[in-house]
C-alpha positions as CSV (number, residue, x, y, z in Angstrom):
1,X,21.0,5.7,14.4
2,X,19.6,2.9,17.0
3,X,16.6,4.8,16.8
4,X,16.2,5.4,13.2
5,X,16.6,1.8,12.6
6,X,13.5,1.1,15.3
7,X,11.6,3.5,13.7
8,X,11.8,2.4,10.2
9,X,11.0,-1.4,11.9
10,X,7.9,0.3,13.0
11,X,7.0,1.8,9.2
12,X,7.6,-1.3,7.9
13,X,5.2,-3.5,10.5
14,X,2.5,-4.3,7.8
15,X,0.2,-4.5,11.2
16,X,0.3,-1.1,13.6
17,X,-1.0,-2.4,16.7
18,X,0.7,-6.0,17.4
19,X,3.4,-7.6,19.5
20,X,6.0,-6.5,17.8
21,X,4.9,-2.5,17.4
22,X,4.7,-3.1,21.0
23,X,8.2,-4.7,21.4
24,X,10.1,-2.4,19.2
25,X,8.8,0.9,21.1
26,X,9.8,-0.9,24.4
27,X,13.7,-1.2,22.7
28,X,13.3,2.8,22.1
29,X,11.8,3.9,25.4
30,X,15.1,1.7,26.8
31,X,17.6,2.8,24.6
32,X,16.2,6.7,25.7
33,X,16.4,5.2,29.2
34,X,20.0,3.8,29.6
35,X,20.9,7.6,27.6
36,X,19.3,9.4,29.8
37,X,16.9,11.2,27.7
38,X,14.3,9.9,30.6
39,X,11.0,12.2,29.2
40,X,11.9,10.5,25.6
41,X,11.5,7.1,27.2
42,X,8.6,7.5,28.8
43,X,6.6,8.8,25.6
44,X,8.2,5.9,24.1
45,X,7.0,3.3,27.0
46,X,3.4,5.1,26.6
47,X,3.3,4.3,22.8
48,X,4.1,1.0,24.3
49,X,1.4,0.7,26.8
50,X,-1.2,2.1,23.8
51,X,-0.4,-0.7,21.9
52,X,-0.6,-3.7,24.3
53,X,-3.9,-2.2,26.3
54,X,-5.6,-2.4,22.4
55,X,-4.8,-5.7,21.6
56,X,-5.6,-6.4,25.2
57,X,-2.0,-8.5,25.9
58,X,-2.6,-7.8,29.7
59,X,1.0,-9.5,30.9
60,X,2.9,-7.0,28.4
61,X,0.8,-3.9,29.6
62,X,2.5,-4.9,33.3
63,X,5.7,-5.1,31.8
64,X,5.6,-1.8,30.3
65,X,3.6,-0.5,33.8
66,X,6.8,-1.5,35.2
67,X,9.3,0.1,32.9
68,X,7.5,3.3,33.3
69,X,7.7,3.5,37.2
70,X,11.0,2.7,36.6
71,X,11.7,5.4,34.7
72,X,9.8,8.1,36.6
73,X,11.8,7.1,39.5
74,X,15.4,8.1,38.0
75,X,13.7,10.9,36.4
76,X,12.6,12.4,39.8
77,X,9.1,13.2,38.0
78,X,5.9,12.2,39.8
79,X,3.4,10.2,37.8
80,X,-0.2,10.2,37.7
81,X,-0.8,6.9,38.6
82,X,1.4,4.4,40.7
83,X,2.3,2.1,37.9
84,X,4.4,-0.2,40.4
85,X,1.1,-0.9,41.8
86,X,-1.1,-1.6,38.6
87,X,2.0,-3.9,37.2
88,X,1.5,-5.8,40.4
89,X,-2.2,-6.2,40.4
90,X,-1.4,-7.5,37.0
91,X,1.0,-10.3,37.7
92,X,-1.2,-11.3,40.4
93,X,-4.0,-12.6,38.5
94,X,-0.8,-14.6,36.6
95,X,-0.1,-18.2,36.7
96,X,3.3,-17.6,35.1
97,X,6.1,-18.2,36.9
98,X,8.2,-15.2,35.5
99,X,5.2,-12.7,36.1
100,X,4.3,-14.2,39.8
101,X,8.3,-13.9,40.2
102,X,7.6,-10.1,39.3
103,X,4.6,-9.3,41.8
104,X,6.9,-10.7,44.8
105,X,9.8,-8.2,43.0
106,X,7.1,-5.3,43.4
107,X,6.3,-6.2,46.5
108,X,9.5,-6.5,48.1
109,X,10.3,-3.1,47.0
110,X,7.1,-1.2,48.2
111,X,7.5,-3.1,51.7
112,X,8.2,-1.1,54.4
113,X,8.7,-4.0,57.2
114,X,12.4,-5.4,56.8
115,X,11.8,-9.1,57.9
116,X,8.5,-8.9,55.0
117,X,10.8,-7.3,52.1
118,X,13.3,-9.8,53.0
119,X,10.7,-12.7,52.5
120,X,8.8,-10.7,49.3
121,X,12.4,-10.7,47.5
122,X,13.4,-14.2,48.4
123,X,10.3,-15.6,47.2
124,X,10.8,-13.4,43.8
125,X,14.6,-14.5,43.8
126,X,13.3,-18.6,43.7
127,X,10.5,-18.7,41.0
128,X,12.7,-16.4,39.1
129,X,16.1,-19.1,39.6
130,X,13.4,-21.6,37.9
131,X,12.6,-19.5,35.4
132,X,16.4,-18.9,34.3
133,X,17.0,-22.3,34.6
134,X,14.4,-23.5,32.4
135,X,15.1,-20.8,29.8
136,X,19.2,-20.9,29.6
137,X,19.2,-18.4,26.3
138,X,16.5,-15.6,27.6
139,X,19.2,-12.5,28.9
140,X,15.8,-10.9,30.2
141,X,15.0,-13.0,32.3
142,X,18.4,-13.4,33.8
143,X,17.9,-9.3,34.1
144,X,15.2,-9.4,36.0
145,X,17.1,-12.3,38.4
146,X,20.3,-10.2,38.6
147,X,18.0,-6.7,39.2
148,X,16.3,-9.0,42.5
149,X,19.7,-9.8,43.8
150,X,20.8,-6.2,43.7
151,X,17.2,-5.3,45.4
152,X,18.1,-7.5,48.3
153,X,21.4,-6.3,48.2
154,X,23.1,-9.5,46.8
155,X,25.3,-7.2,44.7
156,X,28.0,-10.0,44.3
157,X,25.8,-12.2,42.2
158,X,23.9,-9.5,40.6
159,X,27.5,-8.3,39.3
160,X,28.2,-11.9,38.5
161,X,24.8,-12.6,36.2
162,X,25.4,-8.6,34.6
163,X,28.8,-10.0,33.6
164,X,27.7,-13.1,31.9
165,X,24.9,-11.8,30.0
166,X,27.5,-8.9,28.7
167,X,24.8,-6.2,30.0
168,X,27.3,-3.2,30.4
169,X,24.2,-0.5,31.9
170,X,23.2,-3.4,34.3
171,X,26.8,-3.6,35.6
172,X,27.6,0.0,36.1
173,X,24.2,0.0,38.0
174,X,25.0,-2.6,40.4
175,X,29.0,-1.6,41.2
176,X,28.0,1.6,41.9
177,X,25.6,-0.2,44.5
178,X,28.6,-2.5,46.0
179,X,30.8,0.1,45.8
180,X,28.2,2.4,47.9
181,X,27.7,-0.6,50.5
182,X,31.6,-0.8,51.0
183,X,31.6,3.2,51.7
184,X,29.2,2.5,54.4
185,X,31.3,-0.6,55.8
186,X,34.1,2.2,55.8
187,X,35.9,-0.4,53.3
188,X,36.9,3.0,51.4
189,X,39.9,1.1,49.3
190,X,37.6,-1.7,47.9
191,X,35.1,1.0,47.1
192,X,37.3,3.0,45.5
193,X,38.2,0.3,43.0
194,X,34.8,-0.8,42.1
195,X,33.6,2.7,41.8
196,X,36.9,3.4,39.3
197,X,35.8,0.0,37.4
198,X,32.7,1.1,36.9
199,X,34.2,4.9,35.7
200,X,35.7,2.6,32.7
201,X,32.6,1.1,31.9
202,X,30.9,4.5,31.8
203,X,33.6,6.3,29.8
204,X,33.5,3.6,27.5
205,X,29.9,2.9,26.7
206,X,29.0,7.2,27.5
207,X,26.6,6.4,30.1
208,X,26.5,9.7,30.6
209,X,23.9,10.0,33.9
210,X,25.5,7.5,35.3
211,X,29.0,8.7,34.7
212,X,27.5,11.7,37.1
213,X,27.2,9.3,39.8
214,X,30.3,7.7,39.3
215,X,31.8,10.7,39.8
216,X,29.9,12.0,42.8
217,X,30.5,8.7,44.5
218,X,34.2,8.6,43.9
219,X,34.5,12.4,45.3
220,X,32.4,10.9,48.1
221,X,35.1,8.4,49.1
222,X,38.2,10.3,48.8
223,X,36.4,13.1,50.9
224,X,36.1,10.6,53.9
225,X,39.6,9.2,53.2
226,X,40.5,12.7,53.9
227,X,41.8,13.4,50.1
228,X,40.4,16.8,49.5
229,X,42.0,17.6,46.6
230,X,41.2,14.4,44.7
231,X,37.5,14.8,46.2
232,X,37.3,18.5,44.5
233,X,38.7,17.2,41.0
234,X,36.0,14.4,40.8
235,X,33.5,17.0,42.2
236,X,34.6,19.6,39.1
237,X,34.5,16.5,36.5
238,X,30.5,16.1,38.4
239,X,29.5,19.3,37.6
240,X,30.9,18.9,34.0
241,X,28.8,15.8,33.2
242,X,25.5,18.0,34.7
243,X,26.6,20.8,32.3
244,X,26.4,18.7,29.6
245,X,23.1,16.7,30.4
246,X,22.0,20.2,30.9
247,X,22.8,21.3,27.6
248,X,22.0,18.5,25.6
249,X,18.3,18.3,27.4
250,X,17.9,22.5,26.6
251,X,18.9,21.8,23.1
252,X,16.5,18.4,22.6
253,X,13.6,20.7,23.9
254,X,14.5,24.1,21.7
255,X,15.0,21.1,18.3
256,X,11.5,20.3,19.4
257,X,10.1,23.4,19.6
258,X,11.5,24.9,16.1
259,X,10.6,21.0,14.5
260,X,7.0,22.0,15.7
261,X,6.8,25.4,15.0
262,X,8.0,24.6,11.2
263,X,5.8,22.0,10.8
264,X,2.9,24.5,12.2
265,X,3.9,27.0,9.9
266,X,4.1,24.8,6.7
267,X,0.9,23.5,7.7
268,X,-0.5,26.9,7.9
269,X,0.9,28.1,4.5
270,X,-0.8,24.7,3.0
271,X,-3.9,25.3,4.1
272,X,-4.0,29.2,2.9
273,X,-2.5,28.3,-0.5
274,X,-5.4,25.5,-1.0
275,X,-8.0,27.7,0.2
276,X,-7.0,30.7,-1.8
277,X,-6.6,28.4,-5.2
278,X,-9.9,27.1,-4.1
279,X,-11.4,31.0,-3.8
280,X,-10.0,31.5,-7.6
281,X,-11.6,28.7,-8.8
282,X,-14.8,29.7,-7.5
283,X,-14.2,33.3,-9.3
284,X,-13.1,31.9,-12.7
285,X,-16.2,30.1,-12.7
286,X,-18.4,32.8,-11.8
287,X,-16.6,35.2,-14.6
288,X,-17.5,32.4,-17.3
289,X,-20.9,32.3,-15.8
290,X,-20.8,36.0,-17.1
291,X,-19.2,35.6,-20.2
292,X,-21.8,33.2,-21.3
293,X,-24.6,35.2,-20.0
294,X,-23.4,38.2,-22.0
295,X,-22.8,35.8,-24.9
296,X,-26.3,35.0,-25.3
297,X,-28.1,38.4,-23.8
298,X,-28.1,39.8,-27.4
299,X,-30.9,37.1,-28.0
300,X,-33.1,38.3,-25.2
301,X,-33.0,41.1,-22.5
302,X,-34.7,38.5,-20.1
303,X,-32.5,35.9,-20.5
304,X,-29.5,38.7,-19.5
305,X,-31.2,39.8,-16.6
306,X,-31.7,36.5,-15.0
307,X,-28.3,35.5,-15.8
308,X,-27.2,38.9,-14.2
309,X,-29.4,38.0,-11.2
310,X,-28.5,34.2,-10.4
311,X,-24.4,35.4,-11.2
312,X,-24.7,37.8,-8.7
313,X,-26.1,35.9,-6.1
314,X,-23.5,33.1,-7.1
315,X,-20.8,35.8,-6.1
316,X,-22.1,37.0,-3.1
317,X,-22.2,33.3,-1.7
318,X,-18.5,32.8,-2.7
319,X,-17.6,35.9,-1.3
320,X,-19.6,35.2,2.1
321,X,-17.1,31.9,1.9
322,X,-14.3,33.4,1.1
323,X,-14.7,36.2,4.4
324,X,-15.4,33.0,6.1
325,X,-12.2,31.7,5.3
326,X,-10.0,34.6,5.4
327,X,-11.6,35.0,8.9
328,X,-10.2,31.2,10.1
329,X,-6.8,32.0,8.4
330,X,-6.6,35.1,10.8
331,X,-7.0,33.1,13.4
332,X,-4.5,30.8,12.4
333,X,-2.3,33.3,12.0
334,X,-2.6,34.6,15.5
335,X,-2.0,30.9,17.0
336,X,1.1,31.5,15.4
337,X,2.2,34.6,16.1
338,X,1.4,33.4,20.0
339,X,3.6,30.4,19.0
340,X,6.1,32.7,17.7
341,X,5.9,34.8,21.0
342,X,6.5,31.7,22.8
343,X,9.4,30.9,20.8
344,X,10.6,34.6,21.5
345,X,10.5,34.3,24.7
346,X,12.3,30.8,25.1
347,X,15.0,32.6,23.1
348,X,15.4,35.3,25.5
349,X,15.0,33.0,28.5
350,X,18.1,31.1,26.8
351,X,20.2,34.3,26.5
352,X,19.5,35.4,30.1
353,X,20.6,32.0,31.0
354,X,24.0,32.2,29.0
355,X,24.4,35.4,30.5
356,X,24.1,33.9,33.8
357,X,26.6,31.2,33.4
358,X,28.8,33.1,31.0
359,X,28.3,30.6,28.4
360,X,28.2,30.8,24.5
361,X,27.6,28.6,21.9
362,X,29.1,28.6,18.4
363,X,29.3,27.2,14.3
364,X,32.5,26.8,12.2
365,X,32.2,25.8,8.8
366,X,35.3,24.3,7.8
367,X,35.2,24.5,4.1
368,X,34.2,28.8,4.3
369,X,35.4,29.4,7.3
370,X,32.4,31.2,8.6
371,X,32.1,31.7,12.2
372,X,28.8,32.0,13.5
373,X,27.6,32.8,17.5
374,X,25.6,34.4,20.0
375,X,25.6,37.4,21.8
376,X,27.4,36.3,24.9
377,X,30.2,35.1,22.4
378,X,32.1,38.5,22.6
379,X,31.8,39.4,25.8
380,X,33.6,35.8,27.7
381,X,36.8,36.9,25.0
382,X,36.4,41.0,25.9
383,X,36.5,41.1,21.8
384,X,34.6,43.5,19.2
385,X,31.7,41.6,17.4
386,X,33.0,43.5,14.3
387,X,36.8,42.1,14.7
388,X,35.7,38.3,15.2
389,X,33.2,38.9,12.4
390,X,36.2,40.3,10.1
391,X,38.8,37.3,11.5
392,X,37.0,34.7,12.9
393,X,38.4,32.3,15.7
394,X,41.9,34.4,15.0
395,X,40.5,37.4,16.9
396,X,40.1,35.4,19.6
397,X,43.6,33.1,19.3
398,X,45.3,36.3,19.3
399,X,44.3,37.1,23.5
400,X,45.8,33.2,24.4
401,X,48.9,33.7,26.9
402,X,51.9,31.5,25.1
403,X,52.1,30.2,22.0
404,X,51.6,26.7,22.7
405,X,48.3,27.8,24.3
406,X,47.5,29.2,20.9
407,X,48.7,25.9,18.9
408,X,46.7,24.0,21.3
409,X,43.6,25.7,20.4
410,X,44.2,25.9,16.8
411,X,44.6,21.9,16.7
412,X,41.5,21.6,18.6
413,X,39.5,24.4,16.0
414,X,41.4,22.3,13.3
415,X,42.7,26.1,11.9
416,X,46.3,24.3,11.3
417,X,44.9,22.1,8.9
418,X,44.7,19.1,11.5
419,X,41.5,19.1,13.5
420,X,41.6,17.2,17.0
421,X,39.4,14.6,18.1
422,X,39.3,16.5,21.9
423,X,36.2,17.1,22.7
424,X,36.7,19.7,25.1
425,X,39.8,22.0,26.0
426,X,40.6,24.6,28.8
427,X,42.7,27.3,28.3
428,X,43.6,31.2,29.6
429,X,43.5,34.5,27.2
430,X,44.4,37.8,29.1
431,X,42.0,40.3,28.3
432,X,41.6,43.9,29.2
433,X,40.2,43.4,32.5
434,X,41.8,39.9,33.8
435,X,43.2,36.9,33.0
436,X,40.7,34.2,32.2
437,X,40.1,30.7,32.2
438,X,37.8,29.5,29.1
439,X,36.5,26.3,28.7
440,X,35.9,25.7,24.9
441,X,33.9,22.4,24.2
442,X,33.2,21.0,20.1
443,X,30.9,18.7,18.3
444,X,32.1,17.2,14.9
445,X,29.7,16.9,12.2
446,X,30.4,14.7,9.4
447,X,29.5,14.3,5.5
448,X,28.2,10.7,3.9
449,X,31.9,9.9,3.4
450,X,33.1,10.6,6.9
451,X,34.5,14.1,6.6
452,X,34.4,16.8,9.0
453,X,32.1,19.8,7.5
454,X,31.0,21.7,10.5
455,X,32.2,22.2,14.4
456,X,29.4,23.1,16.8
457,X,30.2,24.1,20.7
458,X,30.1,26.1,23.6
459,X,32.6,28.4,25.4
460,X,32.3,29.1,29.1
461,X,34.1,31.4,31.2
462,X,34.9,29.1,33.8
463,X,37.3,31.8,36.3
464,X,35.0,31.9,39.1
465,X,34.6,27.7,39.2
466,X,38.6,27.9,38.8
467,X,39.6,30.5,41.9
468,X,36.7,28.8,43.9
469,X,38.6,25.4,42.9
470,X,41.9,27.0,43.9
471,X,40.0,28.3,47.6
472,X,38.5,25.2,48.6
473,X,42.4,22.9,47.7
474,X,43.9,25.8,49.7
475,X,41.2,25.5,52.9
476,X,41.6,21.6,52.8
477,X,45.3,22.2,52.8
478,X,45.2,24.6,55.5
479,X,42.8,21.8,57.7
480,X,45.3,19.4,56.9
481,X,48.1,21.4,58.2
482,X,45.9,22.8,61.4
483,X,45.6,18.8,62.1
484,X,49.1,18.4,61.5
485,X,50.1,20.8,63.8
486,X,48.0,19.8,66.8
487,X,48.9,16.3,66.4
488,X,52.1,17.2,66.5
489,X,51.2,19.7,69.5
490,X,49.8,16.8,71.8
491,X,52.8,14.3,70.3
492,X,55.6,16.9,71.6
493,X,53.0,17.6,75.2
494,X,53.5,14.0,75.1
495,X,57.1,13.4,75.2
496,X,57.4,16.6,77.7
497,X,55.3,15.3,80.3
498,X,57.1,12.0,79.7
499,X,60.1,13.7,80.4
500,X,59.5,15.9,83.1
501,X,57.4,12.9,85.2
502,X,59.7,9.9,84.3
503,X,62.8,12.1,84.3
504,X,62.7,15.1,86.6
505,X,59.8,13.7,88.7
506,X,61.8,10.6,90.1
507,X,64.9,12.8,90.4
508,X,63.2,14.8,93.0
509,X,61.5,12.0,94.5
510,X,65.0,10.1,95.2
511,X,65.3,13.6,96.4
512,X,62.9,13.4,98.7
513,X,63.7,9.9,100.2
514,X,67.1,10.7,100.7
515,X,65.9,13.8,102.7
516,X,63.7,11.4,104.4
517,X,66.3,9.0,105.4
518,X,68.7,11.5,106.5
519,X,65.5,12.9,109.5
520,X,65.8,9.6,110.6
521,X,69.7,10.0,111.8
522,X,69.2,10.5,115.1
523,X,72.8,11.9,115.8
524,X,71.6,15.1,113.2
525,X,71.7,18.5,114.9
526,X,69.1,20.9,115.2
527,X,70.5,23.3,112.4
528,X,70.6,20.0,109.9
529,X,67.4,18.4,111.0
530,X,65.8,21.9,109.9
531,X,67.2,22.3,106.6
532,X,66.2,18.6,105.8
533,X,62.9,19.1,106.9
534,X,62.7,22.6,104.2
535,X,64.0,20.5,101.4
536,X,61.5,17.8,101.7
537,X,58.4,20.1,102.1
538,X,59.9,21.9,99.0
539,X,60.5,19.0,96.9
540,X,57.1,17.9,97.4
541,X,55.8,21.0,96.4
542,X,58.0,20.8,93.0
543,X,56.8,17.4,92.8
544,X,53.1,18.5,93.2
545,X,53.8,21.4,90.5
546,X,55.5,18.6,88.3
547,X,52.3,16.0,88.4
548,X,50.3,19.5,87.5
549,X,51.9,20.4,84.8
550,X,52.6,17.3,84.1
551,X,48.6,16.5,83.8
552,X,47.8,19.8,81.8
553,X,50.2,18.6,78.9
554,X,49.1,15.0,78.7
555,X,46.4,14.1,81.4
556,X,47.1,10.0,81.9
557,X,44.0,9.1,83.4
558,X,42.3,10.4,79.8
559,X,42.9,6.6,78.6
560,X,42.6,4.3,81.9
561,X,39.3,6.2,83.4
562,X,37.6,8.2,80.2
563,X,36.5,11.6,79.5
564,X,34.1,11.9,81.8
565,X,36.2,11.2,84.9
566,X,38.9,13.1,83.5
567,X,36.5,16.2,83.2
568,X,34.9,15.6,86.5
569,X,38.8,15.7,88.3
570,X,39.8,18.9,85.9
571,X,36.8,20.5,87.7
572,X,37.8,19.5,91.3
573,X,41.0,20.7,90.4
574,X,39.8,24.2,89.1
575,X,37.1,24.6,92.3
576,X,40.7,24.4,94.8
577,X,41.9,27.6,92.7
578,X,38.5,29.3,91.9
579,X,35.3,30.6,93.9
580,X,33.4,29.3,90.7
581,X,30.4,27.0,91.6
582,X,31.0,24.5,88.8
583,X,27.6,21.9,87.6
584,X,28.1,19.4,85.0
585,X,25.8,16.6,83.2
586,X,28.1,14.3,81.7
587,X,27.7,11.3,79.3
588,X,30.2,8.2,78.3
589,X,31.2,9.1,74.5
590,X,34.4,6.7,74.5
591,X,32.9,4.2,72.3
592,X,31.4,7.1,69.5
593,X,35.1,8.6,68.5
594,X,38.8,7.4,68.2
595,X,40.9,7.8,70.8
596,X,42.6,11.4,68.8
597,X,39.3,12.5,69.2
598,X,39.0,11.8,72.8
599,X,42.0,13.9,74.0
600,X,40.6,16.6,70.8
601,X,37.2,16.9,72.7
602,X,38.7,17.4,76.3
603,X,41.2,19.8,74.9
604,X,37.8,21.9,73.7
605,X,36.7,21.9,77.2
606,X,39.8,22.4,79.0
607,X,40.5,25.4,77.0
608,X,36.9,26.9,77.6
609,X,37.2,26.4,81.0
610,X,40.9,28.5,80.9
611,X,39.4,31.0,79.1
612,X,36.4,31.0,81.6
613,X,38.3,31.5,85.0
614,X,40.8,34.0,82.8
615,X,38.2,36.5,81.3
616,X,35.0,35.9,82.0
617,X,34.4,37.1,85.8
618,X,31.6,33.8,86.5
619,X,30.6,32.7,89.8
620,X,28.6,29.8,87.8
621,X,29.3,27.3,85.2
622,X,27.4,24.7,83.5
623,X,29.4,21.7,81.3
624,X,27.2,19.3,79.7
625,X,28.0,16.1,77.0
626,X,25.3,14.5,75.7
627,X,24.9,12.0,72.8
628,X,21.9,12.9,70.4
629,X,20.6,11.9,66.9
630,X,23.7,10.6,65.9
631,X,25.8,13.3,67.3
632,X,28.0,14.3,70.3
633,X,26.4,17.7,72.1
634,X,28.7,19.8,74.2
635,X,27.5,22.6,76.1
636,X,29.3,24.9,78.9
637,X,27.5,27.9,80.3
638,X,28.8,31.0,82.1
639,X,27.1,33.8,83.8
640,X,30.1,35.8,82.8
641,X,30.4,39.5,81.7
642,X,30.7,37.6,77.8
643,X,32.3,39.1,75.3
644,X,31.9,39.8,71.3
645,X,32.7,36.5,69.6
646,X,33.4,37.6,66.0
647,X,35.9,40.8,67.1
648,X,37.9,38.4,69.5
649,X,38.4,35.7,66.9
650,X,39.8,38.6,64.4
651,X,41.5,40.5,66.7
652,X,43.1,37.9,69.6
653,X,46.9,37.3,69.4
654,X,46.5,34.0,71.2
655,X,46.1,31.0,70.1
656,X,43.2,29.7,72.7
657,X,39.9,30.5,71.0
658,X,41.1,29.7,67.6
659,X,42.9,26.5,68.8
660,X,39.4,25.6,69.6
661,X,37.6,26.6,66.6
662,X,40.7,24.4,64.4
663,X,39.9,21.3,66.6
664,X,36.4,21.4,66.0
665,X,36.5,21.8,62.5
666,X,39.0,18.5,62.1
667,X,36.1,17.0,64.0
668,X,33.9,18.0,60.9
669,X,31.7,19.4,64.2
670,X,29.9,22.9,63.7
671,X,29.5,25.5,66.9
672,X,27.4,28.2,67.7
673,X,28.1,31.6,70.1
674,X,25.8,33.5,72.2
675,X,27.3,35.8,74.4
676,X,26.3,39.0,76.3
677,X,27.2,41.1,79.4
678,X,23.8,40.1,80.7
679,X,23.3,36.4,80.6
680,X,26.9,35.4,80.0
681,X,28.4,33.3,77.2
682,X,26.7,29.6,75.8
683,X,29.3,27.5,74.0
684,X,27.4,24.8,72.3
685,X,29.3,22.2,69.7
686,X,27.9,19.4,67.7
687,X,30.3,16.8,66.8
688,X,28.9,13.8,64.6
689,X,29.8,10.4,66.2
690,X,31.9,8.1,64.1
691,X,30.7,4.5,63.6
């Protein structure tokens, strides 16, 4: 309705090439831009650019080029010119503060040096603040100032200005940027609050493109917080919006092509009828000449012959002209055939796309109960086309899984006399092959009095996406369970290690001290002295074993000395019980991950070394820990006999290798295992740094 209003204003403009016409084209472009129809927006901006170039209004030309640059950026299309640079050159020569502010703003956008970039943006904000103070009622000037704050990263001031002028679109844009800044700072709760505020505005104002970005941002926050179920839910909503944007764009393209095809067809038909009428009139004129000649042929044979001669010559000329016109008509018909072939190809592509996406379109006339549908519609419901043509939606509703579903879908389609305003519904149907999940969308078309006359929409088989969603949730729950299990194991190890060390260890130490005290008694006989010595030695051995067990359960040195020293200590202990030659290259990574994950990294290395000693028959082992490109890289190599990794992980009954993989997944890391009986095994693990 807004676009039609602006188009009518252009029609009523008495001077086509004027500033008023240019402003209307800019408004049309802005409406299309904020609605996500970027190609339409670019088309309107080019019309405005043509107006201002013809009337030599250079500064307004710069404003239009700035909008073109923004539209191309959001649409991911590649412009023919660098409109940012062209706009900057125009504003550079202006003496007005508002255009000089825009010049410094563009320079700041294009500058790569951070210090120089901030200098340009500060200059732009300073000038634009003066402009706003001198023109307090001008909303456009305030929008530019808010955009300058946004470019500089001062999102709070940008949001305040957008709230003051009540510009919902820019408010959503600034809120999203502010929320993204909070995510970078790990302030996830406040970021989630900001994004949900942005979501409410998007849903209210129907900003579809920004809505897709908001869903993606909310999903990212939940993913970072470890709430995989909510993250998956909002990612699914983002996919729904993506599908809707794709369908809207595709429908708009098809509608444009149909209009062009119909217009061209009518134009050719009118041209053909016009030429045929001219030719017919020419024939009538020639025939009149001949009749006139015949009427006067009685008077003189010479006059008859002359009249016949000239009439015949004129007829040949007319026939030649008709042949020429017929050739032109045939040419136009060939062009029309080519256009029809293109349309046919596009229809086939649409059909193929619907088959791949398992989606179909339909339209339902409320008064006549007539149902039209595409070829994929019966396939989705596993129902014969003849039954659907005969019974309409009733043929589909009989496949619903229960009475409640039947009632919900009936209300959605208005079959029970009351039309539900809901735009989307999901439900299940039973087919001969399996249970299917169906998503149905609709748009209500009303007459001039506001009464619904037709429904049009789509249906899609979303069974596969539903199953994938359930699998993702299941995997997330499994990972969460594994994380909790490993945490429980570590807590239990810590508890047992403490009890052994503080309880049994202290008791044994007391026994040892009593034995040593008894050995200091000179009155003890030789037998007692020998037994006390054996008791002292045995208790010392048991205390060493307890310390060994306690260390394996919970290396207390890990929190005091650090990961590298504890790994080196572990290697030294393994050297005493094996003939393996160990080498290492370790860097400190304690500041890169939290203490809980440091323990997981140690367990990965500890379990890997235990597996090498138990199974590899290796003589050389290398352990490396490095910090490269924001990741921690762990490399463990041996020259042993190797093993089949995939086969082993499937068949093993132990938990060692599986625990290693679970810990890597919890750390959001990845790994590779290269193993054979000639070169041994190389286990490489990559773990992202936790900022």
